LOGURO-757205 format. One record per atom (N, C-alpha, C, O): residue in three letters; x negated, y negated, z negated. Coordinates in steps of 0.001 Angstrom, whole numbers, plus 524288, in hexadecimal, padded with zeros to 5 digits. Layout:
N
ALAXYZ...
This chain:
79
MET7FCCD8049780000MET800008000080000MET7FC987FB1D80000MET7F8987FAE17FD57THR7FE387F74B802FATHR7FB437F26B80308THR7FE0C7EE767FF9FTHR802D47EDF47FFB3LYS7FAF17EBBD7FCB0LYS7FD267E7A87F952LYS7FD107E2767FC41LYS7F9427E1237FEE1ILE801457DF9D7FBBFILE801897DA717FE23ILE7FF617D6947FA32ILE801477D6327F5CCARG7FB767D3C67FBCFARG7F9267CFDF7F84FARG7FC507CAD87F897ARG7FD727C8CC7FCCALYS7FDA47C9007F421LYS800967C4257F3D4LYS7FCBB7BFA57F371LYS7F9227BFBF7F041SER7FD7F7BBC57F6A6SER7FA077B73D7F6A4SER7FB0F7B3F27F1C6SER7FF8D7B3387F037ASN7F6F87B2037EF71ASN7F77E7AEAE7EAD4ASN7F7BC7A8E97EC40ASN7F7277A58B7E8DDALA7F8947A7C67F123ALA7F8F37A2547F2C5ALA7FE177A00D7F0C6ALA802257A2A37F0E1GLY7FDDC79B3B7EEFAGLY8028C798A27ED14GLY801E6796F77E773GLY7FDB1797727E52CPHE80620794FF7E53FPHE80603792FA7DFF3PHE80974796567DC76PHE80D517989A7DE36THR807FF7969A7D793THR80B40799687D3D5THR80F8D795CE7D1E9THR80F497910E7D2A0LEU8136F798097CF85LEU817CA794FD7CD78LEU815EB791317C947LEU817CD78CC67C8FEVAL81245792DD7C60EVAL8103E78F7C7C1E2VAL80D8978ABC7C43BVAL80E33786607C24FGLU80A8478B877C855GLU807DB787207CAD8GLU80BC8783447CD1BGLU80B1677E887CC9DLEU80FCF785377CF88LEU813D3781C17D1B2LEU816A677EC17CD6CLEU817C877A207CE15ILE817CE7814A7C912ILE81A6F77EA37C4BBILE816F177A627C27AILE818D87762C7C123VAL811DF77B677C208VAL80E38777787C004VAL80E14772C37C3A8VAL80E2B76E507C1D5VAL80DDE773A77C8B4VAL80DC476F537CC77VAL812CB76C2A7CC28VAL812A27675C7CC48ILE8173876EC97CBC1ILE81C3876C067CB54ILE81C6F768DB7C64AILE81E7D764827C647ALA81A5D76AF27C206ALA81A49768117BD10ALA816DE763367BD85ALA8185375F0F7BB97ILE81264763AB7C006ILE80EED75F257C0BEILE8119E75B027C417ILE8115D7565C7C2E0LEU8142B75CAA7C847LEU81702758F07CB90LEU81B687564C7C886LEU81C69751A87C948GLY81E027592B7C523GLY82224756E17C1F0GLY82018752AD7BE4EGLY8229074E9A7BDABVAL81B98753A27BBE8VAL8193B74FBC7B86CVAL817AD74AE67BB85VAL81894746827B9C8LEU8155D74BAE7C012LEU813D6747397C353LEU818987440F7C508LEU8187973F407C4F4MET81CBC746B87C68EMET82178743FD7C834MET823EA740F87C3AEMET825DA73CA07C468ALA823D2743437BF0BALA826087409C7BA7AALA8231373B997B94DALA82557737DE7B747ALA81E1673B7B7BA88ALA81AF5736D17B984ALA81B6D732D47BDE8ALA81B4072E227BCE5LEU81C03734947C2BBLEU81BD3731077C730LEU8211E72EE07C8E0LEU8216072A807CADAVAL82544731C57C82BVAL82A66730077C9FFVAL82C2672AF77C75AVAL82E0F727827CA18PRO82B9E72A4E7C236PRO82D347254F7BFDDPRO82A20720A87C207PRO82C5271C6F7C2B7GLN82524721607C317GLN8220571D277C555GLN823E671BD67CAD5GLN8241F717447CC4FTYR8253D71FCD7CDD3TYR8272C71EF57D31ETYR82C6171C0A7D2FETYR82D497188C7D62CILE82FC271D737CF5CILE834D471ADA7CEEEILE83418715187CD91ILE836C0711BC7CFC2LYS83081713EC7C9F7LYS82F6670E777C8A0LYS82D6970B7E7CD62LYS82EEA707037CE45TYR82A0E70DF87D06BTYR827E570B817D516TYR82C3970A407D8FFTYR82C4B705FF7DB3EVAL82FCC70DE17D9CFVAL8341570D107DD7EVAL837A8708B27DB95VAL83950705697DEAEGLU838DF7089C7D687GLU83C3A704847D464GLU839B16FF287D4F8GLU83C516FB5A7D649LYS8349C6FEDD7D3FCLYS831D26F9E57D481LYS831EA6F80F7DA2FLYS8328B6F3687DB3ASER8314E6FBA37DDC6SER8317C6FA577E351SER836E36F8527E4D6SER837586F4817E7B9ARG83AEA6FADA7E2E9ARG840426F9257E420ARG8415B6F3C17E1DBARG844106F09E7E44BGLU83F486F2A67DD37GLU83FF56ED787DAE9GLU83D896E9537DE68GLU83FCC6E5257DF25GLY838FB6EA717E08AGLY8366B6E6BF7E40EGLY839A26E5BB7E8EBGLY83A196E1457EAA8VAL83BD86E9D47EB1DVAL83F266E93B7EFBEVAL844016E6127EE61VAL8459B6E2AD7F163ASP846586E7247E9E4ASP84AFF6E4407E83AASP849CC6DE7A7E772ASP84CDF6DB207E902ARG845596DD4E7E508ARG843DB6D7D17E444ARG8430C6D5187E982ARG8449C6D0997EA2ESER840AE6D7C07ED1FSER83FD16D58B7F24DSER845006D4757F50BSER845AA6D05D7F77ATHR848A16D8187F4A4THR84DC36D7697F70FTHR850AA6D2D47F4A0THR8531C6CFBF7F763LEU850686D2627EF76LEU852F26CDF07ECDELEU8508C6C8C67EE9BLEU853516C4EA7EF5BGLY84B686C8B97EF3DGLY848D26C3FD7F11EGLY84AA36C2857F690GLY84B806BDED7F7AEGLU84B396C6627F9F6GLU84D176C5577FF41GLU852AA6C33B7FF29GLU853E96BF8E80200ILE855FB6C5817FBF3ILE85B646C3A47FB87ILE85B7B6BE0C7F981ILE85E7A6BAD07FB6DTYR8583B6BCE97F5A8TYR857FA6B7A07F37DTYR8567C6B3AE7F7B8TYR858CC6AF7A7F813HIS852A16B5107FAE7HIS850EA6B1747FF02HIS8551C6B0C280332HIS855BD6AC7680542VAL857F46B4DD80478VAL85C346B46180843VAL860636B0B580625VAL8626E6AD6F80904VAL861A86B13D8012DVAL865956ADCE7FECAVAL863A06A82F7FEB1VAL866A06A4937FFBFGLU85EA16A7617FD70GLU85C726A2147FD82GLU85CCE69FA9802F2GLU85E5269B228037FILE85B6E6A2A2806E6ILE85B996A0A280C44ILE8612F69F5D80DD5ILE8622E69B4F81037GLU864CE6A2C880C85GLU86A4B6A1D680DD3GLU86C5D69D0C80AEFGLU86F38699E680D2FALA86AF269C7F80606ALA86CBB697F8802FFALA86A6F692F08052BALA86D1468EEC80546ALA865916931C806E4ALA8631C68E6C8090BALA8657868CF480E4EALA865826885D80FBDSER8676E690CA81130SER869A468F9B81655SER86F1E68D3F815EESER8711568B01819B4ARG8718168DBE8117AARG876AB68B65810A8ARG875F66868B80D4DARG87374686BA80934GLU8782C6824080F0DGLU8774567D5080C50GLU87B2467C4B807EDGLU879B0679E880403ASN87FE467DF78086BASN883EE67C7C804A5ASN884E3680C280092ASN8895F682337FF9ALEU880D3682BC7FE3FLEU88169686B67FA35LEU881D46842A7F4D9LEU87EFE6807B7F39DTHR8855F6862B7F1BETHR885BF684767EC55THR884DD689367E8DATHR8841468D8C7EAC6ALA88500688617E3C6ALA883E768C9F7E01EALA887EB691027E07FALA886A6695817DF5CGLY88CA868FD37E20AGLY890B8693CF7E24DGLY891456965F7E79BGLY894C7699937E85BTHR88DF4695127EB42THR88E5B6973B7F087THR88C7469CE37F0A2THR8886E69E357EE5AVAL88F616A0207F349VAL88DE46A59C7F3E1VAL88BA96A6577F955VAL88E1F6A4EF7FD38LEU886FE6A88D7F994LEU8848C6A9977FEA2LEU885DD6AF1C8005BLEU8857E6B2CE7FD4DTHR887626AFA380535THR888346B4CC8077ATHR883C96B5BA80B4FTHR883366B2EC80F2BILE880B06B9B280A31ILE87C1D6BAC380D6BILE87C8D6C04F80F81ILE87D526C3FE80C83ASN87C106C0E38148CASN87C1C6C611816F5ASN876876C8098173FASN8732D6C598819B0ILE8758C6CC71814C1ILE870576CEC5814C5ILE870B06D3E6817B1ILE873AE6D75E8163BASP86D9E6D45F81BD3ASP86D726D94881EC1ASP86A226DD2A81BC8ASP8659A6DC1D81A90ALA86C666E1A481A9FALA8698D6E5A1817A2ALA866626E91981B29ALA863BF6ECAA8194D
């Protein structure tokens, strides 16, 4: 009878579990930092958008001469 030799190539279950545990620890440390980075970036975009809206309103108000404190401006903004 001939014996079939099984190749030892590959990883054991313990090795895979250790790698997954290490990745879990790294993710637990890095994900909160990434979320803070994304939130900070979004804040910057929001501030920029508000600045653009402010300037559009200033330009529109300057183009109209008879504005008083109670005047409501209607501005069409293309999204």
